[in-house]
N, CA, C and O of each residue as an XYZ file, in Angstrom:
520
protein
N      50.063     54.186    107.002
C      50.622     54.281    105.679
C      52.134     54.076    105.775
O      52.796     54.647    106.642
N      52.661     53.261    104.880
C      54.090     53.002    104.897
C      54.844     54.154    104.250
O      54.258     55.013    103.591
N      56.158     54.151    104.454
C      56.990     55.232    103.949
C      56.976     55.288    102.422
O      56.972     56.381    101.854
N      56.966     54.147    101.749
C      56.951     54.121    100.289
C      55.696     54.753     99.726
O      55.753     55.507     98.755
N      54.552     54.444    100.342
C      53.293     55.037     99.903
C      53.293     56.542    100.117
O      52.822     57.303     99.272
N      53.820     56.953    101.240
C      53.884     58.370    101.553
C      54.753     59.116    100.549
O      54.385     60.198    100.091
N      55.891     58.548    100.209
C      56.786     59.175     99.240
C      56.118     59.226     97.868
O      56.203     60.238     97.172
N      55.456     58.141     97.480
C      54.775     58.112     96.187
C      53.761     59.238     96.081
O      53.766     59.984     95.102
N      52.890     59.373     97.078
C      51.852     60.397     97.022
C      52.434     61.794     97.152
O      51.877     62.748     96.607
N      53.543     61.930     97.864
C      54.204     63.237     97.940
C      54.742     63.634     96.565
O      54.634     64.796     96.174
N      55.314     62.693     95.835
C      55.818     62.981     94.489
C      54.657     63.305     93.552
O      54.751     64.241     92.759
N      53.568     62.547     93.632
C      52.403     62.827     92.791
C      51.871     64.230     93.085
O      51.545     64.974     92.160
N      51.783     64.585     94.336
C      51.316     65.926     94.706
C      52.259     67.011     94.229
O      51.811     68.044     93.732
N      53.568     66.795     94.371
C      54.540     67.797     93.938
C      54.484     67.993     92.426
O      54.562     69.124     91.946
N      54.352     66.912     91.678
C      54.264     67.019     90.217
C      52.975     67.736     89.819
O      52.987     68.593     88.936
N      51.874     67.391     90.463
C      50.597     68.047     90.156
C      50.657     69.537     90.445
O      50.210     70.351     89.638
N      51.204     69.889     91.585
C      51.318     71.303     91.930
C      52.238     72.044     90.972
O      51.963     73.188     90.611
N      53.316     71.413     90.558
C      54.239     72.092     89.639
C      53.592     72.316     88.273
O      53.837     73.341     87.638
N      52.772     71.375     87.816
C      52.076     71.553     86.539
C      51.074     72.700     86.643
O      51.008     73.545     85.750
N      50.305     72.738     87.707
C      49.323     73.809     87.891
C      50.026     75.155     88.039
O      49.596     76.146     87.449
N      51.085     75.198     88.807
C      51.821     76.444     89.017
C      52.453     76.923     87.707
O      52.432     78.120     87.420
N      53.009     76.018     86.918
C      53.589     76.388     85.632
C      52.553     76.956     84.682
O      52.823     77.931     83.980
N      51.369     76.356     84.649
C      50.295     76.866     83.792
C      49.856     78.257     84.266
O      49.583     79.136     83.449
N      49.792     78.447     85.567
C      49.411     79.753     86.117
C      50.436     80.817     85.727
O      50.064     81.909     85.299
N      51.727     80.500     85.875
C      52.769     81.465     85.525
C      52.756     81.789     84.034
O      52.950     82.940     83.642
N      52.529     80.785     83.217
C      52.475     81.002     81.775
C      51.308     81.901     81.393
O      51.463     82.819     80.589
N      50.149     81.639     81.965
C      48.968     82.445     81.692
C      49.172     83.883     82.176
O      48.788     84.828     81.486
N      49.767     84.053     83.347
C      50.011     85.386     83.888
C      50.993     86.165     83.005
O      50.827     87.363     82.778
N      52.006     85.471     82.520
C      52.997     86.108     81.652
C      52.377     86.531     80.314
O      52.703     87.595     79.788
N      51.493     85.707     79.770
C      50.823     86.051     78.509
C      49.922     87.267     78.695
O      49.899     88.156     77.844
N      49.183     87.313     79.796
C      48.320     88.469     80.061
C      49.146     89.732     80.284
O      48.739     90.824     79.886
N      50.277     89.586     80.904
C      51.168     90.726     81.133
C      51.706     91.254     79.806
O      51.799     92.465     79.603
N      52.059     90.336     78.903
C      52.564     90.735     77.595
C      51.499     91.482     76.806
O      51.785     92.506     76.185
N      50.274     90.974     76.827
C      49.174     91.649     76.125
C      48.931     93.029     76.727
O      48.732     93.998     75.995
N      48.945     93.122     78.047
C      48.721     94.405     78.712
C      49.809     95.414     78.333
O      49.507     96.567     78.024
N      51.071     94.982     78.356
C      52.163     95.886     77.999
C      52.068     96.324     76.542
O      52.335     97.484     76.225
N      51.693     95.413     75.659
C      51.551     95.767     74.246
C      50.446     96.797     74.056
O      50.606     97.752     73.295
N      49.330     96.607     74.743
C      48.231     97.563     74.635
C      48.594     98.925     75.230
O      48.200     99.961     74.694
N      49.342     98.927     76.334
C      49.769    100.188     76.949
C      50.713    100.960     76.043
O      50.708    102.191     76.048
N      51.525    100.252     75.263
C      52.484    100.902     74.362
C      51.866    101.242     73.018
O      52.527    101.842     72.170
N      50.627    100.874     72.811
C      49.942    101.231     71.579
C      50.173    100.267     70.432
O      49.916    100.608     69.278
N      50.647     99.089     70.726
C      50.851     98.090     69.682
C      49.506     97.461     69.344
O      48.766     97.026     70.225
N      49.208     97.423     68.054
C      47.941     96.843     67.621
C      48.044     95.321     67.630
O      48.923     94.743     66.991
N      47.150     94.692     68.349
C      47.127     93.229     68.414
C      45.814     92.732     67.833
O      44.739     93.191     68.219
N      45.908     91.800     66.909
C      44.685     91.212     66.372
C      44.262     90.034     67.248
O      44.991     89.626     68.152
N      43.109     89.510     66.975
C      42.554     88.430     67.786
C      43.448     87.194     67.724
O      43.631     86.516     68.735
N      44.003     86.895     66.558
C      44.855     85.702     66.405
C      46.115     85.815     67.254
O      46.553     84.831     67.851
N      46.708     87.024     67.311
C      47.924     87.206     68.111
C      47.630     87.045     69.601
O      48.402     86.421     70.328
N      46.516     87.606     70.047
C      46.151     87.479     71.466
C      45.850     86.025     71.798
O      46.265     85.528     72.845
N      45.131     85.340     70.912
C      44.809     83.925     71.139
C      46.087     83.084     71.203
O      46.200     82.181     72.032
N      47.049     83.383     70.322
C      48.303     82.626     70.337
C      49.095     82.891     71.612
O      49.711     81.977     72.159
N      49.084     84.136     72.091
C      49.784     84.437     73.338
C      49.130     83.747     74.529
O      49.823     83.251     75.417
N      47.808     83.714     74.552
C      47.115     83.140     75.704
C      47.092     81.620     75.693
O      47.266     80.990     76.736
N      46.878     81.029     74.530
C      46.668     79.587     74.478
C      47.788     78.837     73.764
O      47.776     77.606     73.738
N      48.732     79.531     73.196
C      49.798     78.870     72.455
C      49.406     78.691     70.996
O      48.240     78.824     70.625
N      50.375     78.398     70.205
C      50.146     78.242     68.774
C      49.441     76.926     68.485
O      49.817     75.892     69.037
N      48.423     76.947     67.624
C      47.757     75.684     67.274
C      48.657     74.771     66.449
O      48.368     73.583     66.308
N      49.739     75.308     65.905
C      50.657     74.506     65.104
C      51.536     73.600     65.970
O      52.191     72.692     65.459
N      51.548     73.846     67.264
C      52.344     73.008     68.167
C      51.639     71.724     68.559
O      52.287     70.793     69.037
N      50.347     71.648     68.371
C      49.577     70.493     68.843
C      50.058     69.169     68.264
O      50.211     68.217     69.029
N      50.308     69.046     66.946
C      50.787     67.746     66.452
C      52.116     67.335     67.074
O      52.334     66.156     67.354
N      52.992     68.291     67.289
C      54.286     67.978     67.892
C      54.096     67.534     69.337
O      54.744     66.589     69.786
N      53.218     68.206     70.063
C      52.954     67.813     71.447
C      52.352     66.412     71.518
O      52.698     65.624     72.398
N      51.452     66.108     70.590
C      50.870     64.762     70.569
C      51.930     63.708     70.291
O      51.936     62.649     70.919
N      52.822     63.993     69.355
C      53.889     63.038     69.046
C      54.832     62.850     70.230
O      55.241     61.728     70.527
N      55.172     63.928     70.896
C      56.076     63.826     72.047
C      55.408     63.050     73.184
O      56.028     62.171     73.782
N      54.155     63.369     73.482
C      53.447     62.648     74.541
C      53.285     61.171     74.191
O      53.423     60.305     75.055
N      52.995     60.891     72.936
C      52.885     59.506     72.501
C      54.198     58.763     72.634
O      54.225     57.607     73.056
N      55.294     59.430     72.272
C      56.611     58.790     72.391
C      56.966     58.539     73.856
O      57.517     57.491     74.193
N      56.654     59.489     74.715
C      56.926     59.294     76.144
C      56.102     58.144     76.717
O      56.618     57.312     77.464
N      54.839     58.105     76.368
C      53.972     57.042     76.864
C      54.394     55.685     76.303
O      54.314     54.673     77.000
N      54.839     55.662     75.059
C      55.323     54.415     74.472
C      56.605     53.949     75.152
O      56.811     52.747     75.324
N      57.463     54.879     75.539
C      58.678     54.487     76.261
C      58.340     53.934     77.644
O      59.018     53.031     78.134
N      57.301     54.469     78.272
C      56.848     53.911     79.552
C      56.353     52.487     79.346
O      56.653     51.600     80.145
N      55.594     52.267     78.273
C      55.084     50.924     77.981
C      56.237     49.948     77.732
O      56.225     48.823     78.233
N      57.225     50.384     76.962
C      58.374     49.513     76.711
C      59.150     49.223     77.998
O      59.642     48.114     78.203
N      59.250     50.236     78.857
C      59.930     50.030     80.138
C      59.197     49.034     81.022
O      59.822     48.196     81.672
N      57.872     49.125     81.048
C      57.088     48.167     81.838
C      57.224     46.750     81.284
O      57.343     45.787     82.041
N      57.205     46.635     79.965
C      57.367     45.309     79.360
C      58.757     44.756     79.654
O      58.901     43.576     79.975
N      59.768     45.594     79.548
C      61.140     45.146     79.850
C      61.271     44.756     81.320
O      61.927     43.766     81.646
N      60.656     45.521     82.193
C      60.690     45.186     83.614
C      60.042     43.835     83.867
O      60.548     43.039     84.658
N      58.927     43.572     83.199
C      58.271     42.278     83.356
C      59.147     41.132     82.891
O      59.209     40.088     83.539
N      59.827     41.325     81.763
C      60.704     40.268     81.243
C      61.907     40.061     82.160
O      62.352     38.930     82.359
N      62.426     41.138     82.711
C      63.590     41.023     83.600
C      63.214     40.342     84.910
O      63.965     39.507     85.414
N      62.067     40.691     85.457
C      61.654     40.146     86.755
C      61.082     38.734     86.624
O      61.089     37.982     87.600
N      60.591     38.357     85.450
C      59.885     37.076     85.269
C      60.661     35.844     85.726
O      60.042     34.947     86.298
N      61.972     35.738     85.514
C      62.655     34.528     86.008
C      62.585     34.363     87.530
O      62.535     33.238     88.027
N      62.580     35.454     88.256
C      62.515     35.385     89.719
C      61.076     35.293     90.226
O      60.783     34.529     91.145
N      60.193     36.068     89.627
C      58.791     36.121     90.034
C      57.912     35.899     88.797
O      57.490     36.872     88.171
N      57.629     34.653     88.432
C      56.892     34.392     87.184
C      55.484     34.987     87.149
O      54.975     35.287     86.069
N      54.853     35.162     88.296
C      53.477     35.669     88.306
C      53.398     37.167     88.037
O      52.296     37.704     87.919
N      54.528     37.857     87.938
C      54.501     39.297     87.673
C      54.551     39.633     86.188
O      54.320     40.783     85.814
N      54.842     38.671     85.345
C      55.003     38.959     83.922
C      53.708     39.450     83.288
O      53.694     40.510     82.662
N      52.621     38.698     83.438
C      51.369     39.081     82.784
C      50.797     40.408     83.292
O      50.339     41.203     82.472
N      50.800     40.687     84.597
C      50.310     42.007     85.027
C      51.138     43.169     84.470
O      50.585     44.201     84.090
N      52.457     42.999     84.424
C      53.283     44.077     83.880
C      53.090     44.231     82.373
O      53.102     45.349     81.858
N      52.913     43.126     81.671
C      52.625     43.220     80.244
C      51.247     43.854     80.014
O      51.055     44.588     79.045
N      50.306     43.575     80.891
C      48.991     44.217     80.794
C      49.085     45.713     81.004
O      48.466     46.485     80.271
N      49.861     46.133     82.007
C      50.070     47.568     82.224
C      50.767     48.203     81.028
O      50.449     49.325     80.635
N      51.716     47.476     80.457
C      52.408     47.984     79.272
C      51.430     48.168     78.118
O      51.528     49.141     77.370
N      50.493     47.246     77.970
C      49.495     47.375     76.907
C      48.580     48.571     77.164
O      48.213     49.284     76.230
N      48.210     48.793     78.430
C      47.377     49.947     78.755
C      48.090     51.258     78.442
O      47.439     52.254     78.124
N      49.409     51.271     78.526
C      50.161     52.474     78.175
C      50.419     52.554     76.671
O      50.445     53.646     76.105
N      50.609     51.408     76.024
C      50.971     51.404     74.604
C      49.804     51.772     73.704
O      50.003     52.435     72.686
N      48.601     51.365     74.050
C      47.450     51.639     73.179
C      47.184     53.145     73.055
O      47.071     53.634     71.931
N      47.078     53.898     74.151
C      46.907     55.348     73.979
C      48.124     56.005     73.349
O      47.990     57.000     72.638
N      49.320     55.458     73.602
C      50.521     56.025     72.993
C      50.448     55.923     71.480
O      50.754     56.884     70.773
N      50.050     54.775     70.986
C      49.915     54.592     69.536
C      48.838     55.510     68.974
O      48.990     56.042     67.875
N      47.757     55.700     69.714
C      46.696     56.601     69.266
C      47.202     58.046     69.209
O      46.911     58.760     68.250
N      47.943     58.478     70.207
C      48.493     59.835     70.201
C      49.439     60.046     69.024
O      49.392     61.078     68.355
N      50.289     59.069     68.781
C      51.228     59.172     67.666
C      50.476     59.220     66.337
O      50.811     60.019     65.463
N      49.468     58.374     66.185
C      48.700     58.351     64.937
C      47.972     59.678     64.708
O      47.964     60.193     63.591
N      47.366     60.227     65.749
C      46.650     61.500     65.609
C      47.635     62.628     65.306
O      47.338     63.511     64.501
N      48.791     62.602     65.939
C      49.808     63.619     65.653
C      50.263     63.575     64.207
O      50.414     64.616     63.567
N      50.482     62.369     63.688
C      50.893     62.227     62.285
C      49.778     62.696     61.356
O      50.041     63.399     60.381
N      48.542     62.315     61.649
C      47.420     62.751     60.812
C      47.261     64.267     60.828
O      46.987     64.872     59.791
N      47.431     64.885     61.992
C      47.323     66.340     62.067
C      48.444     67.016     61.290
O      48.215     68.035     60.638
N      49.659     66.463     61.350
C      50.760     67.030     60.575
C      50.473     66.934     59.085
O      50.714     67.891     58.348
N      49.965     65.803     58.631
C      49.633     65.641     57.208
C      48.546     66.619     56.792
O      48.606     67.191     55.703
N      47.551     66.814     57.654
C      46.465     67.742     57.342
C      46.996     69.168     57.229
O      46.605     69.904     56.323
N      47.877     69.560     58.135
C      48.454     70.906     58.084
C      49.285     71.095     56.821
O      49.227     72.155     56.198
N      50.059     70.077     56.435
C      50.846     70.168     55.193
C      49.932     70.293     53.981
O      50.213     71.061     53.061
N      48.837     69.536     53.984
C      47.897     69.602     52.857
C      47.233     70.985     52.797
O      47.009     71.518     51.710
N      46.925     71.555     53.941
C      46.319     72.885     53.963
C      47.290     73.949     53.452
O      46.882     74.889     52.771
N      48.575     73.798     53.783
C      49.568     74.751     53.310
C      49.808     74.604     51.816
O      50.016     75.596     51.118
N      49.779     73.355     51.315
C      50.049     73.102     49.898
C      48.875     73.478     49.007
O      49.068     73.771     47.827
N      47.669     73.475     49.546
C      46.483     73.785     48.742
C      46.483     75.254     48.360
O      46.786     76.114     49.188
N      46.147     75.545     47.120
C      46.100     76.964     46.713
C      44.935     77.673     47.399
O      43.880     77.072     47.599
N      45.114     78.949     47.763
C      44.026     79.666     48.423
C      42.847     79.852     47.473
O      43.017     80.068     46.273
N      41.671     79.766     48.032
C      40.453     79.860     47.212
C      40.052     81.279     46.943
O      39.051     81.521     46.269
């Protein structure tokens, strides 16, 4: 294995471990908060415990929009890289544009779903209670 491949997989492993470790710390902190609240006699309803453990459901549209924007920026970067490299290496343009399309399609879907979820939440808030 060459040094570049080794570095690539080391970075992938480090990022994967950091994501798993961050989720573990977040979950542990939420359980600790619930435990301390119960020990102090604070009444917690099911919705509050669910929000502490899993996060607020109102954040999902924002997370989808952010992930979509990040993925779309990756797609634009790949397309720009293909255009920049194309004069020197013409055979690299189409593969890089293909990779950009593979990133852009899910990005557009994430953005669209995020917008639809935001509209649905606004409509639910605006609707009078039954």
